[in-house]
N, C-alpha and C positions, 0 to 999 in steps of 0.2 A: 504494500500500500504506500502511496506516495503522499507528499505534502507540498504545499506551496509556500514561498516566502511571504512574510507579512510583518506588520508592525508589532512591537513588543506590547505585553500586557500592561494595563495601568495599575494604580495602587490598590484596586479592589482585590487583586489576586496576589498573594504572597507565596510564590512557588517554593520558597525555602522551607515552608512548613510540611512539604510533601516528600515522600521517600524518593531518593535519587537513583536507587539501584534498579528499579523496574519501571518500564513505560506504563505499567498498569496504574501506578500512583495510588494503589490501595494500601492501607496498613495490612501487615501480615502478622498474625492470621486475621481474616475477616470472615464473618458468618453472615449469610443472607438467604432470603427466600426469593425464588424466581418463578414467575409464571411465563411459560413459553407456549406460543400459539404458532403452529406450523400449518399454513394453508398450501397444501400440495395438490398436484393434479389428481392424485388418487383419493383425496379427502383431507379433512382438517383433523389435526391431532392437538389437543391441549393438555399440557402436563404442568403441574406445580411441583417444585422440588426445593428442599433445603440443601444448601451446600456451604462449603467453606474453602477459602483460598489460603493455602498453606505452602510452606517451603517443601520441596520434594526431596526428602532425605537430607544429605549433607551437601548437595550440589547447589548450583545457582538458579536452578529452574523452580517454577511454581507449579503446584498441582491444584486444579479446581476439582475438589472432591465432594461427591454427593453423600449426603447423610440420610436422606429419606425422600420419598417422592410419591405422588398420587396422580393417576391418569384421570382426567375429567371428561375427555371426549375422544372418541376414535371414530372418524367418519360420521355416520348418522347416529351413532350411539352416544347418548349422554349417560355416563357411567352410573351416576347416582340413581337413575330411574330404570335401569335395565340390567338384569343379571342372567341373561340367557347364556347357556354353556359356550357357544361359539364366541360370543362377545367377551366372555371372561378370558378366553384364550387370546383374542385380539388385544385386549387391554394389557395382559401380562407381557405380550411381545413388545408393545409400545414402551413399556417401562424398562424391560430388560435390555432394550437397545440404547438406553441412555448411559453414556460412559463418562468417566473422568477424563479431563484433558491435562496435558503437560504443556506448560507455557515457558518459552525462553525469555531471558531478560529484555529482549527487544520487542516483546509482545507477539511473537509468532507462535502459533500452536504447532508443536513439533511432534505430537503423538497423542494417542488415546489409550486408556487403560480401563479394563473392565471394572465395574463397581460391584463388589461382593454384597454390599448392603442393598443395592437396588435389585440385585438378582434374588436375594432372599425375599424382598418386598414383592417382586413379581410372582414368586412361588406362592406367596400368601393368597393371591387371587384364586388359586386353584384348590384350596383346602377342602372345598365341598365336594370335589370329585372323588370317585372311588379310586383306590390306591393304584391300580394298574394304569388307568388313564392319566392320573395325576403325575406319576413318575414319567410316563412317556412324554407328556407335555413339558415337564421340567427339563428333561434332556433336550427336547427340541428348542426350548428357550435358551438353554445354556449354549448349545451349538450355534444358534443364530447370533447370540451376543458375541461369542468368540470370533465368528466370521466377520462381524461388523468391525471389531477391533483390528483384525488382520487386514481387511480391505482399507482401513483408515478413512472410510467415508465420513466418520465423525469429525475429522479434521476440518472439513469444509463447514460443517454445521457450527462448530464452535468458533472457527476463525471469522465467520460472518459477523457474529456479535462483538467479538473482540476488536476486529478491524473497523467496525462501525463507529467506534468512539475513541480508541487510543490513537496516538500519532497525529492528531489534528493540531496544526499550528494555530488554527482559528479557535483558541481557547477562550473561556469566559474572561471578560475584561477588554477584549479587542473591540474596536468600533463596530456598532451594529451595521448590518448589511455589508460586512467584509466579504469580498469575493476573491478567488484565486484561480489560476489556470496554468497548468503545467503538464507536459508530457513526461511520464516516468518510464524509464526503460526496464524491460524484463530481459536480462541478459543483453545481447546485442540487438536483436530484433525478435518479434515486433515490439512496438511501443504502445503503452497504455495511456490513454488520455484521462486525466483526473481533474475534476472540477469540485472545489470546496466552497461552501458558503456558510458564513457565520450569520445566522438569521437574526439573532438578538435575544433579548430577555423576554421570558414568558410571563404572562399575568399571574399564573399560579406558582411562579418561582422557577428558577433554573434558566438555562441557556440552551437554545436549539441550534444544532449544527447539521448541515446537510452535505452529503458527498455523492457525486455521480461519477462512475467510471465507465468509459466506453472501451471495450476490449476486443481486439481483432481475433478472428477465429484461429489464427496460427498460434496464439498464446494459450489455446484451450484444448489442445489435442489430448492432454492427459485426462480430460473428462469424457472421452468417447466411450470407454468401457462402462463407466457409471451410467451414462445416458442410455446405452444399449440395454443395460440391466433394468433400469427404471421403465423404459418403454416396453420391454418384454413383460414385466410384471403388470403394467397397466393394461396392455392390449391382449394379454393372455396368449401371445404367440411369440416364438423365438425371433429376436432381432439381433443381428450381430453387428459389431462396430464397423465392419467393412461396408455396410449399407448406408452409413451415416457420414455426413460432413457437417462440422460445426462452423457456422459462418461468422458469428459475432455474439457478444453478450453485453448487456447493460446491467450494472449493479447500482441500485439506489439505496442510500442509507440515511436515516434520520436519527440523531442521538440527542436526547434531552439530558443535560448534565447539571449536576449540583455544583454551583460555582464555589461553594465553600470547600468541598472535598475533591472536586474533579472526578467524581464517580458517576456512572450513568444512572439515571432514574428510569428511562424508557428508551428502547431501541426498536426501530423498524427497519427491516432489510428486505428489499425486493430484487429478485434476480430474474432477468428475462434472457433466456438462452435461445438464440435463433439458429436453426439447423435445417438440413435437408435429409430426408429419408427416401432413398431410391430416386433422388433428383427432385423430389417435391418438397418445397419449403414449408416450414412450420415453426412454431415457437413453443417454449415451455416456460411458464411463469411459476415461481415459488415465492411465497411471502412468509416471513417470519417476524414475530413480534415478541419482545421480552419486556417485562416490568420487574424492577428490582426493589426489594425492601431489605434494609440492613439492620442487624441487631445492634 
């Protein structure tokens, strides 16, 4: 993620009060509650979870570790009002796929780790089943969670909200309506166009910052396999990466930030991926929203 040059902050923000060793700018450890809403082509998933940001062992990295979680919605199922067997299994899968993330000091998500606590929580959804079926589903959920970690698809999930607010030079205290425009290289070529906007102070408190990135298809070839898998699941027919061409993508991020702590209060991330399948153009839009409450 890139950033653009801009003027320095005014006296309302004293950055000397914040940690210098991590771009995150959170105190470590930090405990928080997050509500995450994923609007995906296959349906909407809403999960609330408790987590903590801690140092990962003796190294310099951070770990965003889940403590507990609850699935509120999976597609057309509102969990509180429907306990049908198949939906219990769908709910358990959604929670079991939620993994911890490992974050480098520069704010990059470098890996994902399975969450034993959430796996146990997912298993608790199945306690009403008879033993043989329950064990079979628990093995299925365990294998799916391990496969998700191995594929590292969770890196994109977490990086989207991390990148949506860290690294902005348009921090609280800059003039309202600040704008920036700069092309940020990814290797030698292609280049990514990044547009940042410091929108200004919100009536309910906090500062809103927006970012738009226009990304050439040549920078997105690593997403072909994941796109083929997603389309296969959604269309219920095998689609291999050789049939696909990624043309371009647009990422839109909005971050509402607490000016006292520089921590996010709310983040929205919209990804539009434009591609061609067998030569026919189409697009895939995913929208994610997070709200944060700190202890």
